[in-house]
N, C-alpha and C positions, 0 to 999 in steps of 0.2 A: 811910778804910775803909767798903765795903758791908755793911751787918748782913742777914742770912737771918732774917725773922722768920717768926711764925706766925700762928693762926688768932685770937687773943684780940683783945678789942676795941682795944686800946692796940698794936697791933702787924699788920704789913702783907705778908701773902705774894704781895702783887704788886710785890714789890721783885725787884730781879735779885738772882739767885744764882748763883756758882761752882761748878762740879762738875768732876770730873777732864775732861770734853771739852767741854761748852759750855756755854752760857747762854740762858734762855729770857728775853726781854722779855713778860712778861704784857700783856695786852688786852682791853676796854678801860682806857687809863691814866685818872685821872683827871682831868675835862676834858676829856678828847678830844671831837672835831667828826669825825664820820663818814659820809663819801658811799657809801655802801653800807648795805642794811637787806635782812634781821636781819643783825646783825654778829656774825661769831663773836665768844664767849668764850672765854677760856684762860687758866689761871693754874699757878703751881708747885704740884708734889706736896708733899702735907707727910705726914713719916712718922709712920705708924700710922693714916691716915685712908683709907678705904676708901671713901665715898661722900659727895658733895658735894652742899650744896641751893644752889640759886643763883636768888634772887629779882631781878625788877627789876621798878621802879615807874614810872608814868609822872608827868607834873609836875603831875596831880592828887593824886598818892599813892596810884592806884589800882595794883592788883598786875596786872601784863599777863604774867609769867612765874611760875610757881616751880615749878622742875622737880629734882628729883634724880638724878645720875647717878654711874658709878663710876670716872670718867676725868677728868683734868683740863682737859676743855674741856667747850663745851656748842656745838653747833651748831642753833639754832632751825631750824624748819619753815613759820614763818610770818612776812611781813613786819612789823615795827615802823614804824608811820606816822612821818611827820618829826616833829620835838619834842624835848624834854628830858627825860631819863630819867636812875635812877640803880640801881645795881646793887648786892647784898653776897652774900656767900658765909659759908655756914653750915657747920658740921661739930657734930654733936651740940652741946653749949651752949657752944659757940664760932662766934664770927662776925670776919669780917675789918674789918667796917665799910662804908658807903655810898660809892660812888663816882659822879662823875655823868658823863654823857657825851650828847652832841646828835646827832641825824640830820637832814641837811639835806633843805631840800625837794625838792632834785632828786637824790636818793640813789638808786643804783642797785639793784633790787630784784633780790636774788641768793639764791634758792633751791637750796641743794646737794641734787641728789635724792639718796635711798637707793640700795644696792647692788642690792636687789630690785627697784625701778624701773627702775634700769639694765640690770640681765639681762631682763627681761621686753622690752626692745626690741632685743636681742641677736637678728640673722636668724641662721636654721639655714641659712647659707650660708658659703663663704669665693671670696674675701678678706671678709674682716670685722672686720679689727683695725682701720683707719682707713678704709678702702677698701670698699664695695660693689662688687660685678660690675660694675652700671652706671656707676659712676664713673669707670673705667677710661679710657675713650672720651674723657672730658671732660680728666683730667690728662694724656692725650697730647698733645690739641691745645692744653691750653695752654702747655706746655713745651719747644717743639721746640729750643731752642738747648741746655736741659739736659739733654736727652735724646741729643744728639750728644756732650756730656761723659760722661755713662751709659755709652756704647757704647765711651767710650777707656777707661772705667774695666773694663770685662767685659774688653775685651783686656787690660789690664794682669794681671788676677785670671788668667786662661788662661794667659799667659806663668809669672807667677809659680808655679803650682801650686797643691795641696793643703796647707792648715795643716798644720803638723806639730805631732805628739803634744807639749803641754808635760814638759820635763825638767827644768827650772831646779831642782827640789826635791830632785835628785839629789845632794845637796851639802851641808855644814856650813855654818852661819853664819845670819844675822839675814836673812831674805828680803826685807824690805822695803827693806833698803838695800844687798843684795847685787848685784853688774854683774850677775849672769847672771840675776836676778829683773828688772831694767829692761829689759834686751836680751829677753828672753825678752815681756813683754808689752808693748814696743813694736812688733815684731813681729807678735805677735798681733793688736793692733788693725788692724794693713794686712790682715790675713788675715781675720779677721772682720768688723769693722765698717766695713771698705772695701770688701773683695774679695767675700766673700760676701752681703752688705747690697745688692751693685752686682748681683751675679747673680741675685739672686731679685728684684729689680726689674724685671732684664732681662728674665726671664721672665714678669711680673707685666703690665708696660706694652708689651713687644716682642716676646712670643712668642720670645724668641731661643732657640735650641736648645741652642747652646752653653754658653749663659747656664745654662741649665734644668739643663745635665747637672754643671754645676759646682758649682751651688748644691744639688742633690741629693746629690751624692757627699759634698761637705765637710759639708753638714750631717748626714747619716748615720753621716759619721766619728767627729763631735765628740758625737755622740748616743755612741758606743761607750766614750767614756772616762768613766771614773769621776767623775762629778758631786761626788761626797763627797772626791775625792783634791783634786791643785793647782788643779783647775777649780773648785773651790768659792768661793761668794762670804764665806764664812764660816769658811772653813778655817785652818789653821795655816802656810798658807806665801806669805800676801800673796793680797789679792782681786782684782788687778786683773784678770786671767783670767776670772774669774766675772762681772766686772762687764761685760764684754765680751758672754758668756754669756748674761746677763740682759738686758741692753739691746738685743739684735740676735734671740736664736734664737725668741722667741715670735713677734715680727713674721715674720720668714723662715718660720717653719713654717706661718703663716696665708697666706702671698703664694705658699707653693711648696706646696699641700696637696696638691694632684690629683698630684702625684709620687712618691707614697707607696702602697703596698700596702697590702691590707688587714689584713697581718701586721704591718706596720713600725708603723702608726699609733698602738697600744696600746703600745708600745715606746717610741716618741718621745714619747706624751702622759706616761707614767710618768715619762721622764727629764724632761722641763721641769716637770713637778709638785713635781719633785725640788728644782730650783733657785727657785722658788718658794717653798717651804718655807724653804730657808735663807733668803730676803730677809725671811720673816716670824720669823723665829727671831733674825737679826740686830737688825731694828728691836726687838725684843722685850727682847734681851739687851742692845742699848744703851740701853734705855730711852729712846726717840727721842724721844716726846711729851713728855719732861721734859729730853731732851738733842738738841734740834734742831739744834747748830750742828757736830755729827760731820760731816765734809765729806764722805766716801765714801757715810757712810748716807744723806744727804741727794741722792744722785742715783737710789736703789732704789725708793722708794715707788711712781712711775711705772710700773717694770717690773713689780711685784707686780701693778698694777692690769692692766697689759696681760697680763699670764698669766690673771687673772681674765676676762678678755674672750676670749681665744684658745681657754682650756681647759673654757669653760662648754659644759655638756653632756657631757662626757668624763670630769671628774673629780669627786668626791662633791659635792652642789651646797651643802650646808652649808659645805665648805671652802672652794670656791669663794666664795663670798660672803661669807665673812669676809676673803677677801684683799682683794676688791672695796671693801668698807666701810673696811677699814685705809685704804687708797689716799685714798678717799673724804673719809674723817675728817681726814687730815695736809691735803692741800689744801685742804678746807674750812675748816681752822681756823689754825692758826700759820704754816703754809707761805707765802713761802719764810723761812729763819729770816735770812738774809743781805741780803735785800732788804725795804724798807720801803714803807709807802704811796706815798712820793714817787719811788717808781722806781729807786732807787741799789742798789747792790750792794756790800755792806761789801768783798767781798775784792777789788775792783777790777777795772778790765775785763777781764784775762787769764782768770780765773774767771768773771765774769759772762757771757763770751760763751759760755762752755761751759754751764754751770751752770744758764742758762735755755734751755738746749735739751732735757737730757736728759727733761723730761718733757712735750714737746709731743707725741710720737706718741701718749699716752695721753689728754691735752686733746682732740684732735682727734677721737680714736676716740669719748670721750662726747660731743662736740660731735655727732658723725656721730650717734650711737644716739640721742640725747635733746633735741639742739637745745639743752641747758644749756651754758657755755662758762666755765671757769675764768678764761678770759682776760680777761672783763669786771672781775674783781677790779683796784684801785686801781694794784697793783704794775705789773702787765703792761701795763694801758694807758698808764701813764706813762715804762714802760722807756725806750723809742724817745729819750725824752729824756737819759735818762743816757749811752744810747751816743752821739748826737749830740755832747753836750758832750766828752766822754772816748775817743771813736775816731771823730774824720772821718775821711775819704778821705786816706789818702798821709801819717798820722802816722805816726814811725819810732818813737815809744815812745808805751805807755799807762799812766800813773802810776795805781796804787799798787800795792803788794803784789807778791806774788811772779810774776814771769813778765811783768813791767811794759814791758821792750825786744822782747818776741817780735812777729815780723812776719809778715803770712799765709804768705810764702814760708819759714817758719824749719820747717827739717828734723825738728826735735827734737820738739817739741809740734805736731804739725798741728792737731789737733782743736782746738784753743782759738779759731784763728782759720779753722780750715779753710771753713766759710761764713760770709757775712755776717752778723753779727749783728742788722743793722736789718729782715731779711726779713721776718719773721711781724708784728714789734710796730710797725714803720713802715708797713707796709701795710694794717694795720688801724687804726690810732692815732695815728701819726706825724703830726706836722704837713707842711708841704709841704718845707721843708728836709730833714727824715728822710728822708722819701720820695724826695729828689732824690740824697740820699747814697744811699740802696738803689740807685737807679737808675745811678749811677758805678759802682757795685762790679763788676769783670768777673768774668768766671765763670774758674773753676780750669781749668787743663787736664785735670786729674782731680779729682775729690771725694775727698778724703783722709781723712774722715771722717766716720760718724752722718747719712747721708745720708737719714733718714727724715724731715728735715724741709723738703726740698726741694720733693719731688713734693707738693702740699697741694692736698687738695681746695677749691675757689671758699669763701670763708666769707660770711656771709649780708651782713652792713653794714658800710662803712666810717664810725668814729666817731673823728674827732681830738679829741686833751685838751689843746688849747690850742696856740697859738701857738710859733714856735720863741723865745725867750729869750737876750738876750746871756748873762744871769747867770741862775745856780740853785743853790741849796743843797738838796741830797740829805741831810737832818739825821737822818733814818732810819739811814742808811749811813754818812753822816759825810762827805762831801765837800763842796766849793764849788767852783765853775767859773763864772772869768770871762772874756769873750771880746771882742775887738773887732768882730769879722765874721765870726759863727758861719758865715755861709749862706757864706763865702768862705772854704775852709782855705787856699789857695793864698796869701792875704794877711793871714789872721788871725793874732792874738797871743791866748794862752790863759793864765792863770794859774789851776792848778788846786791845791787845797787840801785836805789830809786831818785831821778832828778828828774823831774816831769813838767812838761810848758802846761799841763792841765791843772795844775795847783793842787787844793785839795780839797774839792768839791765832791759831790756826789758820795761814792762809798770810799774815798779817796781821803788819807789821813794828813797832819801837818807833820810830814815826816820826810822833806826835801834833804836828800844827802843819808838819810838813813843807810844800814847795811846790814847783812845778815849773813851768817855763816853757817854753812852745812855739811857735815862731813859725814862718809859711811850712812848716810839716810837719816844722820841727827841733827837737830838744831842747836847750834853749841851757841853761839848768839843771834837772838832772835827779837822781833816785834814782840811785843807785849800788849795786853787787853785780851779782851772777849766780845764776842757779836753775837752770832747764835741767837735762841731766842730771846737772848737781853735786848734785840735791834732797838735802838732808841731810848735806853734806861740811861738813868745817869752815870752808869759807870762807861755807858758804850760813847756816850756824849763827852761824857768830861776827866775820863782816861784813853781811853780805845783810839780816840780821834787827835789828842793832844802829843805835842811834841815830848812831853814828859815819857811817854810810853815807850819811844822808839831811839835808836841809836845814832843819838844826834846831839846838838851844844845846845845849852842854855845860857841865856844872858842875863845877868840880874834873876836869876830864877825863871825866866819867862822865855816861851818857846816860839814857834814859831804861830803865825794866826792862821786859827781853821776855817775851814769853809771859805775859803776864799779862792778867787781864780788866778788872784795876781802873787799868791804864796807858791811861786814857782822856782824849779831848779832847770840847771842847764848842763848836759852832757857837753861837755868843752871836747876831748876825745877819749879815745880807746885806743891802745897800742898793744898788738900782740907779738910777741919776740920769741915766741916758743920756751924757754927757761923760765919767762915769766912775763906777765901782762899788768898792765897799770892804767887807769884810769882817772882824770882831771874832770873836776866839776866844779862849777859857778853858782853859790847859792845865794848870792847877794839880794835877789829881789825876795827870797825865802826870810832873809834876816835884814828889815828895814831898820834896824837899831843899829845896823853894824855900816861901817866904811868897807870892808872887805871879808869875804867870804868864801872861803875856797877848801876844797877837799879832796886829797890826790888818794888814791888807794893801790897797792902793788899788791899782788900774788905771785909770789917767787917759788914755785910749784917746786916739789909736792905739797908744801905744807907749812908756808910761812907768808902771814899776812902784815905788810906795813900802812898803818893809815895815819895820813898826816893832815894836819888841820892850821891854814893861815886866816888868822881873825885879828880885824882890828875893828876898834870905836873911836869916836871924837873924844870921850873920855874915860878914865878907869872904869871897867865892869868887873863884875864878878864872872868869871866863865865858869861852866862844868860840863863835865866828860859824859856823856850816858852810854850804858852797854844793857841790854837786859837777856837773861839767860833762863832755861828751862830745869835746871838741875842747880843746887844750892852751891854758893862759890866756895871753892876752900884758899882762905889767903894765910900768905905768908909773908912777912914784910910788906913790900911792894909788888908782891907777885901774885896773882889770881891764876885759880885754876878750875876748869869744870871739866866733871867728866859726866858722861853720857853714851855708854859701853853701846857699842863697841868706839866709840871716838871719844877723844879728850882734846882741850885747849889750853894751853898755858899763856896768860897776857899780862903785860905790865906798860902803863902809861908814862909819858916822861913830858915835861915841861921845863921852862926855867923858873927856878924858884920854889918854893914849898907847894906840896901838889896832898891834899886831902884826900881820903878815901872813906865810903860809907856802904852798905848795902842794908837790904830790906827785902822782905818778902811780905811788905803790906801794900796793897792798890792806895792810890790817893781816894778811890771812889771803890767799894765792895762791889763784885760782879753781880751781887743779888740784891743790891739798894734798890728799892722801891718795886721791886717784883714781888708779886702774891707768892706769898710763903708755899702754897701748894705747886708752884712752878719754880722752887730754886732748884739750882741744880750743883751738884759739886763739879767745881772747876780746879783741875791741878795747878799748883804752886807755882807762881812765876818769881823770879829772883831780880832788884832792880840794883844796879852798881852805878856809883857815882864818883867822879875825882873832881875836885873842886879848886881851882886855883886862886890866889890871893888876888887884889884887885889892880887891872893894867888895862893899858888902851890896846897895845897890841899883845897877842898870846899865839904861841904855837905850841899845838899837843902832836904827838905821836904815840901810836900805840902798835906796840909790836905782838904778836900771836903766832905761836908756835903748835900745829896740831901733829895730834898721834905722835908724839915723841920727835917730833923734827927738830933738827939741831939749827939753833939761830946762836949767834954771838952780839952783844951790844957792847957799847963804847961811849963814853961822852969826852969832847976834846974840844977846846976853843969853841963853847957855844954851840957844837954840831953833835949829833947822834949819830954813828957809826952803826948799821945792822949789817950783818953776813951773814949767806947762807946758802950751801950748794955752789959754793964760787961765786956768788951774785953779791954785790957788795951798793949799799942804799947809804947816802949819806943827808941829813935833814937839819937845815939851821933852826936851831929853837932858841937862840938869844936874838930878844926882840931888834938888837941893835944891828944887827946883821940884815942884810939882804935877804929876802924870802929866795931859799935855794934846796932843790930836790935833784940828786946826783945820783945816778943810778950807771952802774960798771963805768964812771968817771963822764958819764955824759949829762947834763943841766937837761932837766924834762922841762 
């Protein structure tokens, strides 16, 4: 159990804390090595404390920072030179204790501008949100193919007509889960995020008169709707309508500024200011600076910054400066909560591909006004590596977390893969492989959502962040990826693994240690369950989020505890050896019913996978080893085959003693259970495989998988399993009387 500690000398407020909504992981942690200077410092709020004193000393013991702040973060305004430092936190006569950190010699200098400095650079012209008037010609010249898609978007918008006024709130019931609400905000995204934004861009970039008329009329209609009613982002009817308005309306106003009369402008500005106030109100109510994991709140700081840039000069200066400073402080300190310095996104690819877009227009605008770029921070620079490992072109699934199965053409949640996630990050920072993946991604027939990151002002420099690697651990987010040929998705085999400090809250599942196998674009071993239109349904809660739905272990029929911060996994190590790669995981915190829970996964290239589980309980228990597939298994005695052309997998699970096997195509809870009949969807079948061992306190499992007819030999002797492929030999101790041992090419791992 992780304890929340205070400011006393023997206590540590830099410990992870549970709250009702989220978790904060303060930094710099003790022993951190940082490649950015000055580093942001942030910590947990302490009840009753209104002032924090921060001290930093260099290696010579000289005080280089001594500042007092009234928030739980400090954004320094001067570079710290490379070297070793230590920092401490004080509140009155209490202190946390000294923590050390190091700044590397080639650290990126990153001084976040203040709101006052940014606003001084904002021109008194429109457009000014992302583009200046002189930028339009260059943007048009840069994106001829995208503009053809935009023209189709404009035709779709005009044919579909004006957005209808939201009326889903005129009923009883819980709006967040009510089908009318889901239908309403899904349609609203089409009208606003897609149609309105497309027509506003059509006016700006193409001088299209029909697009201009659509944008002007639709925008003014929305201005007429009560921003404190069902359109509110912090109201009582669900926030999705308000989120679309806050995401899009500030930019649309800037791009269509010349279409409104002198009488209309003050009315528009007052309405937009009300949305900005709602955003700030919501961030403060949810205490976002201490609870940054609240999912929907994670979208909105950028919208607040955009509001400030667009409404500067029209709304009282002090209020606008406060909006902008709040946004700059969030992006200059702990953001993004679900993304770490290694570039991974803890909620998986589905959410990573959208939540790494919402802030981009604000980032582009700050860069255009000041030359400073948040994108130079380590997370953004390395993000293309995460997408490269977890969403190469052509994959049919994208593990893990909610939405892993979504494809770009998915009709239900188009926003998450509406545009290729590589675009900005591969273009600026990606290795050649990531840029190649970006080039391979075809343009859609129409843009489905959030076009504001598509038409980009040319950036300043291209600074790749290292070459593509076949294996990579995203430890901050909690993922491991091992590929055979990452540069060639049509022939690649990948083993993906989740073991995360984020637990299983938000859109994450009780699946610590779960793995997926994808080969030649096909999911051979996959998570199971559905989300989609059924978010929050019985199936989603009672199957998809549960350990039973994943490639994990059950103990006496029970899995990991869902919806908990302390159901955590740990990536102990990842080693890359050319012919093979392997990772060690410690899953003890996810299985409190066990004394020991360790999993090791080995990929022998090009296509043999070995999984070794070392389990121990205080008393004999029944263990079950789970795997899920998207094609029906073919069972021949102890061997299972899965065909999913052009890929195939043969697997066998080993343990000491008897091992039962069964499989089914039935979910524990049907995907359509509890969903109104007219909203039922046909969900493709999935197959659930279970190997069950007799009761024991110590149990070792070994699973051996051969992909695409890869050659592998196995044999048991003296309680050990020997696996040989491509001249690589693995030996695994299965007998509980033996010491736990994994030998790879004669070396103990």
